[in-house]
N, C-alpha and C positions, 0 to 999 in steps of 0.2 A: 504495498498499500506506500511507500516511501517513497517521493519522485527523488531520482538523482538527475542531477541538473548535468546537458550534455557536455561532452569534455571534463569532465570533474575525476580524474583518477584518483588511483588510493593515495599516492604521494600527496597530491592537493589537498586531500580528505582531512589526512593524519596534519599535516601542515596547519590547517582551522582549526583541527579540535587542539592541535599543542598549547596555538593564540587563546583559543578560547579557557582554556585552564588557566594557561599563564596569565591573564590580564586581571586588575587587582582588581578592578570595578565588579567582576562578577558579583560578588558577595555583598550583601549590607551590611552593615554593622551591628551589632545589636547580638542579644544571647540567640541558642540555639533551642529551635521547641519544635515540635511533633503535631502534623496538622492529620486529620483523618477523611478521606476522601469519600466522593459521592460514592464509589463503589466497595469503601470501606478496606483500603489501602494505608497503611500509619506512613508518612510520609517526612522525612524532617529536615527541617528547612531552617541556613545559618543567617538567623537575623529576616528580619522585613523583609521579601522586597520589594526594589525598587525600579527590577528590570524583570517586567513581566510580557510573555510571550501568551496571546490568545488562542485556543486552536477555533472558538466561537465570536466572534470579534463582539455580537451581543450580550455577554458576560459583563463588557464594561456599563452595562445599564443595571445589572443585580449591585455590579459595585459600589455605583452611585447611588445607589438607596442607603449606604450606610456611611458612603468616602466624598469626602466633598470637592475632591481632585484626581478621581481613578485615572483618568485618562493620562494623568504624569507620569502614571509607573508606566503603564503601557511603551514596548518598544516595538512590537508586531503585532498583527493579527492576520488569520485567517476567517474566509466568508463572510467578508464586509455587510456584502448584501444580502444577509439576513438579520442584520442590523435593519433594513425594512424604512429606512427612513429618511433621506438624505438630512431631512434637517437635523435629526440628533448624531447620523453621522459627523456632522459639517462643524457640530456645535462641541464636539468631544473632541477631536481633529486639534480645534483652534485651544481649546483648553488643555491639551497636552504641553502645547509651544515647540511640541518639536514634529518632526516628518516618523509617522508611524507607519512602517515597513509592510506590506502584503506580503504575507508567507506561503499562499495557500488558496485557492478559492472554493467557490461553491461543494464539489464535489469530494466524495472521500475520499484519500488519497492521492491529492492536490500540492501536500503541504511540501516543500523542498525545508529538507532537512538539513542542507547546505546553508540555506538563508536562515534559518534558527539556528544553528548554531554562530554565523557572522553577527547576531546581532549579540552576543554573549549574555546572554539572559539569566536570571536568578534562579527565574521561574516558568516552567510551562505548565499551561492548565487546556488539558486536551478533551476529549467525549469518547464515550462508547460508541458514538454514530462518526463521526471525524476518525483523522488517522489515529489517533490515541488509542485506537482500538488495537493496532499491530504490535505485541508486543515487540517486535524488533525494532521501531522506533521509539521504544518508551528506554529500552536499553542500551541504544545507542547514545541516546543523550546522559541517561545518567549514569554511564561508563565516563563519561566527560565531566561528570560533578554537577550536572542539569537536571535539577530534581525536579520531577513532572506528578502532578495532581492530576486526577478528570475530575472534570466538575460538572459532569452530569453520566447519569446512567443508562438513560434515555435511549433504547431503539425501536426500530417498527417489528423487533421479532416476540417468539411467543412466550420465552424464557424469563419475563420478569414480571409481567404483572400488574406491574404499575409504574405512577411517573416518579421523577425525584422529589424528597421528601421538603418540602419549603421549609422545616424547621432546622432540618438538619442542611440544608442551602447557605441558607443564609449563617447558621454558627461557624460552619468549612469557611466561609467568605468574611467573618469575623474573627474568625484563628487566625487568618491569613495574614489580612489586613489591621488588626492590633484593636477592632472597632467589635470588641466580643459586645459593650453594653448598649450600642447601635442598632447590633440586630436582635437583641432582646425588645428593642425598645419599638419595633415596625414586625418583632412579633407577632408583641401583643394590638399594636394598630392595628394587623390584618387579623386576629381572633375575633378582635370585636366586633368588625363588620360582619365577617363570617356567621357569627355568634346572630348577628341579629337579618341575615338571610334563613337561618335555619328557623329563625323563631315567626319568621311571614311565613317561611312555605310547609311548617308542620302540617303533617295530614292530608297535604295537596297532595294530588295526583299524578306523576310526571308526567310531560308534553311530550311525544316524543316529537323529535327533531330533527329536520335534517341540515347538520351543522358541515357545512362542505370547506375543507381542509385548503384545497388548492381552488380557485375559483378561477374559470378563465371565460373568457366570452365565447370560445369555441370548443370546449369543452364540458364533457359533465360524467360521471358526478362522482367524484370524492369526497366520500363521507367519512367522516370521525368513526373511532371505534372504542372499546371500554375504556378505556386508560390515557391517560394525558387530557386530550381536549374532550374526548368523553366521559375522563372524570370531574373537568369543573363542570362538563354540563349538566349532570346529575347534581352536581353540587347546588346547583341552580335551578334547579327544578327541571330539569330538561330528561331526555334519553333516547341515546342512539334509535339508527335505525334496527329493525329487525336480522336484516340482511347483511350487514356486516359483522365479519366471524374476527379478521384482524384485529390486531388489540391497537391499532394505532391509528392507521387509515386504511379504507379501501375502496376500487373505485365499482360502483353496483352500474347495473342498466340503468337505461331510462324507463323502461318498463317496467323496472323492479321499484325503483322512486315512486311511480305513478299508481304501482298497487299500494305503496306500504302510505299513501296518502295523508305525508306527516301536518301537524298543526302548526310548526312554525318553521323557516328559513333562515340560517345564519350564515352569511357569507363570509368570506374573508378577504383582503383587501392590502393594499401594501403601496410603498412608494416604489419597488423595486419594480421591472419590467410592466410601468402600468398602461402600456398598447395594448396589452392583452388582457389585463385584471382591473377591477375596479380602483382608482388611485386612493384608496383609503389609509391617511400616515400623516402625525404630527405635522405640523406644517403647509398642507396640500389643503385647495379651496375645499369648502363642504359642497357645495353644489357639483361639482368633477366627481366629488367622492358618490355624490345622491347617484346621478345621469350613469357612474358605470353599476351603479347599483340594480337602475332600471334594468341597462341592459341587459345583466345575468339573468333576471326575471323574466324576460321577452323570449329566454332560450325555449326551443318545443319541449323540452320534457317539463319545465317547469310551467309556463304560460299558463295551462290547462289547469292548475291543480287548486285545492277552493282556500291555501292558505295565502296564496300570489294575489286572488281574485278580492281577498279581504286584505292586500295589503301586510300580512303579517311577514314580512320581508326587510331587512336590517344585514347589516356588514360590522364589522370589525378589523379593526391592524390588526394583523399577526402579532405584534408584539405582547395583547394583555391577554393571549397566550401561550406566547414562546417565551417572555422573562417573565418566570415564576413567580417572582415579587407583584408584577405588574395583574399576576389572576384574579385576584380580589376584583378589581373593576367589572370582569367578564365574568362572573358569575353573578355580579350585583346585575348587569346588563339583564341575563339570560332570567332570573328570578322577575322581573319589572317584563321582560316582555313574555312569558310564557306565563308569568302569572301576575297583570299587570291591578287586579282585584285586591288579589291581596297582599303584594307589596310595593303601593305604589308611594309607601314612605322611604322606599331605600333609594339611594340619592346619589350612582355613579359620576355625574360631575360635581355634587360637594369632595366625595371621595377623591379624588382627581386634583381637587384644586388642595386638597390635604395631601395629599403625598408631593406636590411640586412648592405647598408652603411650609411641611414638616422635615422633609428630608432627601429631597434633589435639588441641587446646584443649580444643575439644569433641569430648566422644566421641559415637563411633556406636553406640547400642544394639542389643542384640536386640528381637524377630527381623529379621534382615536376609535369613532363609530359614528353609524347610522342609520338611518329610517326612511323609507319611504314616505311615510306621514310626519309633517313636523310633530306634531301631539304624543309622538313615540321618543321622543328624545333623540 
């Protein structure tokens, strides 16, 4: 899975490795400590890291919930498009005050080992989905004294059965960044709002929902499974389609979607590839986002469904699901959309405002969600 650059021979690799080991700035000052990563590995770190490489660039958003200037610690990242917001990416690049090297693309296996080593990191944060799933990749970095931790255990395989636990994730980052207290404050904030959703949903029947994981104008129908997206859907009082058996997401036929007759449609959009998907992302025009949602609803498989005729059609920015600290916004939205009478007092806009005011140095702008009807948020 590791990509070796053209023209790099063994001698050049070893020379680069020696330079990485010898560089005095590779290690941050401070006491050694151990962190338990998201797949249960215990990894020793020599001081707080100050030169971090993220193999999932959107991890900077999670860091930003508990650290005022996370981008200053990042020297390289991969899968930058998964931040899915040009406004947020540019804001974090500006915050860094230095150039953040791109060491890989969206596809697993695209990360350049040589590029990572050349940055002289004191920590690499991998994920089970990306190149960190390659044991050889981890071994090569660790043989050079570069620690590797896993910031996510989620895959679309059937061996996990669950997504990443938010408490463990926030404490993982709190430990790495020396922001344990801030992590606990955030977890309390999240728990309070999740409890409010639970109270309004008590005794409610889950609403079958077509939650579309990859919404594009020319394709259909990528439905959420039972974990990750599906877990959050259930917390908000929805439930996945009956035909979906894959844990994360699965494409079903248009005929199956019509037969299931879900009561609610939630699309996903973002700032990446906006010519083929709705432009729902922080900093983009709301009306442009709504127009994209209209185009999705006009696809043949959806346009004849009762939920579309009733305009029970909504869209979200993908970050509300893929960035775990923001999941509370998605759960609140599902509750309001699926159970508008029961959960009228739930206020996702107020929660976003509180997140921006209390936790995020770089605020998240609207639109993070959109509906066909103005009276549905």
